[in-house]
FIGU-370700 format. One record per residue (C-alpha): x, y, z; residue number from 1. Coordinates in pm, whole numbers, plus 32768, in hexadecimal, padded with zeros to 4 digits. Example, Ala and Ser with C-alpha at 12.3 -4.5 7.8 and 13.67 -1.06 7.14 Angstrom:
# residues 2
+------+------+------+---------+
|    X |    Y |    Z | tordren |
+------+------+------+---------+
| 84CE | 7E3E | 830C |       1 |
| 8557 | 7F96 | 82CA |       2 |
+------+------+------+---------+
***
This chain:
# residues 329
+------+------+------+---------+
|    X |    Y |    Z | tordren |
+------+------+------+---------+
| 5126 | 2731 | D3C0 |       1 |
| 50DB | 2673 | D50F |       2 |
| 50E3 | 2775 | D63F |       3 |
| 513F | 26EE | D78E |       4 |
| 500E | 27B4 | D802 |       5 |
| 4EA7 | 27CC | D79D |       6 |
| 4E34 | 290D | D777 |       7 |
| 4CD4 | 299C | D7A6 |       8 |
| 4C0C | 2AAD | D783 |       9 |
| 4BB0 | 2B89 | D8BE |      10 |
| 4AF9 | 2CD0 | D937 |      11 |
| 4B8D | 2D3A | DA91 |      12 |
| 4ABB | 2E84 | DAB7 |      13 |
| 4938 | 2E7E | DABC |      14 |
| 4811 | 2F17 | DB82 |      15 |
| 46B8 | 2EA7 | DBB8 |      16 |
| 4569 | 2F71 | DC3B |      17 |
| 45FC | 2F35 | DD84 |      18 |
| 46D2 | 3067 | DD5E |      19 |
| 46CA | 3136 | DBF0 |      20 |
| 469A | 303E | DAF4 |      21 |
| 455A | 2FC4 | DA32 |      22 |
| 45C2 | 2E48 | DA46 |      23 |
| 4510 | 2D73 | DB46 |      24 |
| 4603 | 2C6A | DBB3 |      25 |
| 4558 | 2B71 | DADF |      26 |
| 456C | 2C45 | D9AA |      27 |
| 46BE | 2C7E | D9D5 |      28 |
| 4718 | 2B3E | D9CD |      29 |
| 4656 | 2AE6 | D8AB |      30 |
| 46F1 | 2C0D | D7FA |      31 |
| 485F | 2B9A | D849 |      32 |
| 47E8 | 2A3C | D79D |      33 |
| 477A | 2ACD | D66E |      34 |
| 48C0 | 2B97 | D637 |      35 |
| 498C | 2A6C | D65F |      36 |
| 4A23 | 2AC9 | D796 |      37 |
| 4A94 | 298E | D87A |      38 |
| 4AAB | 2A48 | D9A8 |      39 |
| 4A06 | 2B94 | DA2D |      40 |
| 4A46 | 2C53 | DB81 |      41 |
| 4927 | 2D11 | DC36 |      42 |
| 49C3 | 2E3B | DCBE |      43 |
| 48A4 | 2F1B | DD2F |      44 |
| 490C | 3064 | DDF7 |      45 |
| 4914 | 304C | DF50 |      46 |
| 4834 | 2F1A | DF75 |      47 |
| 4828 | 2D99 | DF45 |      48 |
| 46D1 | 2D73 | DF34 |      49 |
| 4698 | 2CE7 | DDDE |      50 |
| 4767 | 2BC2 | DE4A |      51 |
| 465D | 2B3E | DF0E |      52 |
| 459D | 2B21 | DDD9 |      53 |
| 468C | 2A64 | DD06 |      54 |
| 45D1 | 2952 | DC29 |      55 |
| 462E | 27E5 | DC5E |      56 |
| 4766 | 27A1 | DB7A |      57 |
| 46F8 | 2721 | DA31 |      58 |
| 47C8 | 266E | D91D |      59 |
| 4848 | 2740 | D822 |      60 |
| 47FB | 2874 | D8F8 |      61 |
| 490D | 296D | D956 |      62 |
| 49B7 | 2929 | DAAA |      63 |
| 498A | 2A42 | DB9D |      64 |
| 4A73 | 2AE2 | DC7C |      65 |
| 4A0C | 2B8A | DDC1 |      66 |
| 4A96 | 2CE4 | DDDA |      67 |
| 4A50 | 2E74 | DE3A |      68 |
| 4AB5 | 2FB8 | DDC3 |      69 |
| 4B20 | 309F | DEC7 |      70 |
| 4A94 | 31EF | DE4B |      71 |
| 4B44 | 32EE | DF23 |      72 |
| 4B89 | 3495 | DEF5 |      73 |
| 4D0A | 3402 | DEAE |      74 |
| 4CB7 | 330B | DDA7 |      75 |
| 4C2D | 31C0 | DD5F |      76 |
| 4CB1 | 3055 | DDBE |      77 |
| 4C3D | 2F13 | DD3D |      78 |
| 4C6C | 2DFC | DE2E |      79 |
| 4C1F | 2CA2 | DDA9 |      80 |
| 4BF0 | 2B5B | DE9A |      81 |
| 4C5C | 2B50 | E009 |      82 |
| 4B44 | 2B8B | E116 |      83 |
| 4AFD | 2CE7 | E08B |      84 |
| 4ABB | 2D80 | E1E7 |      85 |
| 4BBB | 2E71 | E20F |      86 |
| 4B2A | 2FBC | E267 |      87 |
| 4B29 | 30A0 | E138 |      88 |
| 4A74 | 31BF | E1E9 |      89 |
| 4BBA | 3265 | E2A9 |      90 |
| 4CB6 | 322C | E17C |      91 |
| 4D8C | 334F | E14F |      92 |
| 4EE1 | 33B2 | E0CF |      93 |
| 4F6D | 3394 | E23B |      94 |
| 4EEA | 322F | E269 |      95 |
| 4ED4 | 3194 | E110 |      96 |
| 501B | 30DD | E13A |      97 |
| 4F9F | 302B | E26B |      98 |
| 4E3E | 2FEE | E1C7 |      99 |
| 4F14 | 2F34 | E09D |     100 |
| 4FBF | 2E54 | E189 |     101 |
| 4E87 | 2E08 | E23F |     102 |
| 4DE6 | 2DB2 | E0D7 |     103 |
| 4EF6 | 2CC3 | E087 |     104 |
| 4EED | 2C2C | E1E3 |     105 |
| 4D7C | 2BE2 | E1A2 |     106 |
| 4DD5 | 2B28 | E07E |     107 |
| 4D5B | 2C38 | DF73 |     108 |
| 4E12 | 2CCF | DE4A |     109 |
| 4E30 | 2E42 | DE25 |     110 |
| 4E2D | 2EFE | DCD7 |     111 |
| 4E23 | 307D | DC79 |     112 |
| 4CE8 | 30D8 | DB9D |     113 |
| 4D11 | 31DE | DA84 |     114 |
| 4E15 | 32B0 | DB3D |     115 |
| 4E17 | 33D4 | DA43 |     116 |
| 4C8F | 33DE | DA17 |     117 |
| 4C00 | 3528 | DA26 |     118 |
| 4BD9 | 3598 | DB99 |     119 |
| 4B3E | 36DB | DC38 |     120 |
| 4A5E | 378B | DBDA |     121 |
| 49CC | 3685 | DAE5 |     122 |
| 4A22 | 353E | DBA8 |     123 |
| 4A95 | 3580 | DD00 |     124 |
| 4B7A | 3456 | DD88 |     125 |
| 4B98 | 33B2 | DC1E |     126 |
| 4CF6 | 3422 | DC02 |     127 |
| 4E0D | 3366 | DCB1 |     128 |
| 4EA0 | 3469 | DDB2 |     129 |
| 4EC8 | 338B | DEF3 |     130 |
| 504D | 3406 | DED2 |     131 |
| 50ED | 32A0 | DF37 |     132 |
| 5251 | 3278 | DEFD |     133 |
| 5272 | 3115 | DF49 |     134 |
| 51AA | 3040 | DE3E |     135 |
| 5200 | 2EE1 | DEC5 |     136 |
| 50A6 | 2EB0 | DF2C |     137 |
| 501F | 2EDE | DDDA |     138 |
| 4FFF | 2D9C | DCE9 |     139 |
| 4F63 | 2E3D | DBB9 |     140 |
| 4F1D | 2F86 | DB2F |     141 |
| 4E15 | 2FCC | DA3F |     142 |
| 4EDF | 3087 | D91D |     143 |
| 4DD1 | 305B | D823 |     144 |
| 4C69 | 30BD | D887 |     145 |
| 4B0F | 30FF | D7D9 |     146 |
| 4AD7 | 310E | D680 |     147 |
| 4BEC | 3148 | D564 |     148 |
| 4CF8 | 313A | D662 |     149 |
| 4E27 | 312B | D590 |     150 |
| 4DE6 | 3284 | D4F2 |     151 |
| 4D6B | 3332 | D635 |     152 |
| 4E50 | 343C | D6F0 |     153 |
| 4E0F | 339E | D83A |     154 |
| 4E6F | 325D | D7EF |     155 |
| 4FA0 | 32A7 | D748 |     156 |
| 4FF1 | 3363 | D893 |     157 |
| 4F98 | 3244 | D946 |     158 |
| 507F | 315B | D884 |     159 |
| 5196 | 3250 | D89F |     160 |
| 515D | 3236 | DA32 |     161 |
| 5177 | 30C9 | DA08 |     162 |
| 52A3 | 30C5 | D957 |     163 |
| 5337 | 31B7 | DA3F |     164 |
| 52D2 | 30C7 | DB6F |     165 |
| 5378 | 2FB6 | DABE |     166 |
| 54B1 | 3079 | DA89 |     167 |
| 54C2 | 30BC | DC0C |     168 |
| 54D7 | 2F3E | DC2A |     169 |
| 534F | 2F02 | DC79 |     170 |
| 52C6 | 2DB5 | DBE7 |     171 |
| 5166 | 2E38 | DB9F |     172 |
| 507F | 2D90 | DAA3 |     173 |
| 4FC1 | 2E3C | D99B |     174 |
| 4E33 | 2E26 | D96B |     175 |
| 4D23 | 2EC4 | D898 |     176 |
| 4BF0 | 2F27 | D967 |     177 |
| 4ABF | 2F76 | D887 |     178 |
| 4A21 | 3013 | D9A8 |     179 |
| 48F8 | 2F53 | D93D |     180 |
| 479D | 2FF2 | D9B7 |     181 |
| 46A3 | 2F71 | D8B9 |     182 |
| 463E | 2F2F | D754 |     183 |
| 4719 | 2FDE | D66B |     184 |
| 467A | 3035 | D531 |     185 |
| 4781 | 3131 | D49C |     186 |
| 485E | 3028 | D3D8 |     187 |
| 4996 | 30CE | D458 |     188 |
| 4ADE | 300A | D464 |     189 |
| 4B12 | 2F43 | D5B5 |     190 |
| 4C39 | 2E8C | D62C |     191 |
| 4C47 | 2D52 | D6F6 |     192 |
| 4D2E | 2CD1 | D81F |     193 |
| 4DCB | 2B67 | D7E2 |     194 |
| 4E2A | 2A8F | D903 |     195 |
| 4EFC | 2963 | D8DB |     196 |
| 4E85 | 284C | D9AA |     197 |
| 4EDF | 26ED | D9F2 |     198 |
| 4DBE | 25D8 | D9D0 |     199 |
| 4C6B | 260B | D9EB |     200 |
| 4BBD | 2776 | D9CB |     201 |
| 4B4B | 27DF | DB2D |     202 |
| 4B56 | 2919 | DC1F |     203 |
| 4C66 | 2898 | DCB1 |     204 |
| 4D42 | 283C | DBA6 |     205 |
| 4CF3 | 29AA | DB1E |     206 |
| 4D60 | 2A4B | DC79 |     207 |
| 4E9C | 2974 | DC7C |     208 |
| 4EF5 | 29FC | DB27 |     209 |
| 4EB8 | 2B50 | DB89 |     210 |
| 4F94 | 2B37 | DCB7 |     211 |
| 50AF | 2A85 | DBFB |     212 |
| 5099 | 2BC1 | DAFE |     213 |
| 5044 | 2ABE | D9E3 |     214 |
| 4F93 | 2BCE | D931 |     215 |
| 4F82 | 2C90 | D7CB |     216 |
| 4E90 | 2D8B | D72F |     217 |
| 4E1C | 2D91 | D5C1 |     218 |
| 4D2D | 2E55 | D4E4 |     219 |
| 4CFB | 2D28 | D402 |     220 |
| 4DD3 | 2BE1 | D3EE |     221 |
| 4E74 | 2B1C | D4F6 |     222 |
| 4FDF | 2B87 | D51D |     223 |
| 50BC | 2B00 | D60F |     224 |
| 5242 | 2AA8 | D665 |     225 |
| 52FE | 29BC | D70B |     226 |
| 5443 | 2916 | D70A |     227 |
| 54A4 | 27BB | D634 |     228 |
| 54C5 | 271F | D796 |     229 |
| 5350 | 275D | D7FD |     230 |
| 538F | 28B0 | D8DD |     231 |
| 526C | 299B | D88B |     232 |
| 51F4 | 2AFA | D8F9 |     233 |
| 522E | 2B4F | DA4B |     234 |
| 5327 | 2A42 | DA96 |     235 |
| 547F | 2AA4 | DB21 |     236 |
| 55A7 | 2A0D | DA4E |     237 |
| 5719 | 2A48 | DA4B |     238 |
| 57A6 | 2B44 | D958 |     239 |
| 587B | 2ADB | D853 |     240 |
| 583C | 2A33 | D6ED |     241 |
| 56D8 | 29EF | D6C1 |     242 |
| 5611 | 2957 | D5A6 |     243 |
| 54D1 | 2A00 | D5A5 |     244 |
| 538A | 297E | D4F8 |     245 |
| 526D | 2A6D | D4B2 |     246 |
| 511E | 29CC | D44D |     247 |
| 500A | 2A91 | D3A3 |     248 |
| 4E9C | 29DA | D37D |     249 |
| 4DD7 | 2A95 | D290 |     250 |
| 4C91 | 29D4 | D2D6 |     251 |
| 4C7E | 2A46 | D441 |     252 |
| 4B3A | 2AEB | D46D |     253 |
| 4B3C | 2B52 | D30A |     254 |
| 49D6 | 2BB5 | D300 |     255 |
| 4A04 | 2CB1 | D402 |     256 |
| 4AF4 | 2D8C | D356 |     257 |
| 4AF5 | 2D2A | D1DC |     258 |
| 4A2C | 2E48 | D188 |     259 |
| 4B2C | 2F31 | D22E |     260 |
| 4C18 | 2EB6 | D0F7 |     261 |
| 4D3E | 2E86 | D1EC |     262 |
| 4E82 | 2E36 | D129 |     263 |
| 4FC4 | 2DED | D1C9 |     264 |
| 5107 | 2E87 | D12C |     265 |
| 522F | 2E59 | D212 |     266 |
| 529D | 2DB0 | D340 |     267 |
| 5383 | 2E55 | D423 |     268 |
| 5447 | 2DBD | D539 |     269 |
| 5496 | 2ED0 | D66A |     270 |
| 557E | 2EF1 | D767 |     271 |
| 55A7 | 2FF2 | D892 |     272 |
| 5553 | 3170 | D82D |     273 |
| 54B2 | 3101 | D6EC |     274 |
| 55E9 | 307B | D664 |     275 |
| 55A7 | 2FB5 | D524 |     276 |
| 564C | 2E75 | D523 |     277 |
| 55B5 | 2DF6 | D3F1 |     278 |
| 54C1 | 2E3A | D2F1 |     279 |
| 541D | 2D76 | D1CF |     280 |
| 52E9 | 2D59 | D0CD |     281 |
| 51B2 | 2CC0 | D183 |     282 |
| 50A7 | 2C95 | D06F |     283 |
| 4F71 | 2BBE | D08C |     284 |
| 5025 | 2AAD | CFDD |     285 |
| 511C | 2A8B | D10F |     286 |
| 50B1 | 29B4 | D22E |     287 |
| 51EE | 295B | D2D4 |     288 |
| 5325 | 2A34 | D2C9 |     289 |
| 5480 | 29C0 | D374 |     290 |
| 559B | 2A96 | D3C3 |     291 |
| 56E1 | 2A41 | D4A4 |     292 |
| 5737 | 2B83 | D572 |     293 |
| 5844 | 2BD0 | D675 |     294 |
| 5789 | 2C85 | D77F |     295 |
| 57CD | 2D22 | D8CD |     296 |
| 5756 | 2E22 | D9B2 |     297 |
| 55EF | 2E0E | DA71 |     298 |
| 551E | 2D67 | D95F |     299 |
| 54BE | 2D31 | D7EA |     300 |
| 5379 | 2D65 | D757 |     301 |
| 52C4 | 2D77 | D605 |     302 |
| 51B6 | 2E32 | D540 |     303 |
| 5100 | 2E27 | D40D |     304 |
| 50EB | 2F6A | D32B |     305 |
| 4FE0 | 2F88 | D225 |     306 |
| 4E98 | 3035 | D1DD |     307 |
| 4D2F | 3035 | D269 |     308 |
| 4C21 | 30D8 | D193 |     309 |
| 4D2C | 3165 | D0CC |     310 |
| 4DDB | 3221 | D1EB |     311 |
| 4F61 | 31B5 | D22D |     312 |
| 4F80 | 3114 | D397 |     313 |
| 4FF9 | 302F | D478 |     314 |
| 4EFC | 2EFC | D461 |     315 |
| 4F97 | 2E0A | D571 |     316 |
| 5080 | 2DE8 | D679 |     317 |
| 50FF | 2CCB | D75E |     318 |
| 516A | 2CF8 | D8D1 |     319 |
| 52F4 | 2CDA | D8D3 |     320 |
| 53D1 | 2BBF | D8FE |     321 |
| 5487 | 2C36 | DA30 |     322 |
| 5604 | 2C0E | DA5A |     323 |
| 5671 | 2B99 | DBB7 |     324 |
| 57CB | 2C29 | DB82 |     325 |
| 5712 | 2D7A | DB7B |     326 |
| 5670 | 2D76 | DCBD |     327 |
| 54FC | 2DD1 | DCFF |     328 |
| 53EB | 2DB4 | DDDB |     329 |
+------+------+------+---------+
***
């Protein structure tokens, strides 16, 4: 199968010794390259200091997205790209809608980090509690985070939150955030954000992919969805009869997840409210699956179900194809 987009591996949530990580800027970039990541975003807590130490771009090295993680008493907000100069120090539930507008005006992309992480008194501010009711300023939501996200209850709650926003008509991309602070020696399963880009792999191309909501998350194989006409995740298309094409690349970063014994069992196509539109078997021998469906509403999305380390779980999800007739923001 030849997809209209080139899919790459990215990590959009990392930290260095400039906040609470153990990586230097250089060692983080080296670790990203060693793990087969094409793109890494540096998002230290409330500082852009590590961005002053970026090593020269090298052939084969991961492209670096400039970012920051606003770390407040009411939640964490990751900002990718733009000028990164909007003041986080007075961010509050009252002014957050205006802050989101200022960030977007500055060219930045906003994403909610680990919205259902444990908050006070264990980790004050880690739980999202800004209480905003208009999510049109949010481009992506970190529905999976840290280790073994496909089975952790806070990640399942975050996925439900993401789906609820989709059902309200918000066009929000799904991402995974490793919240990478240093070398991991535990061997626990971790996921990956996949970005669909056009042309060469650059930080600008990766930012464009996030802005256009061309994202997927996976515990193992690359999984994507598109129409036979080439529209893919994040695109807005008319509702009606669609020939959908689903791709599974079992070679994608296989060395990073093979020890977790990941297996796919079923592919599901879903509409609003978790409505199951279609389901089929999806074992390792299947790399392309096609189905023609009549779809209406706000969106259509897809996910792979299977096992990770013997535990049943959703192993991959795509940002939806959004349907123009269903409205949305």
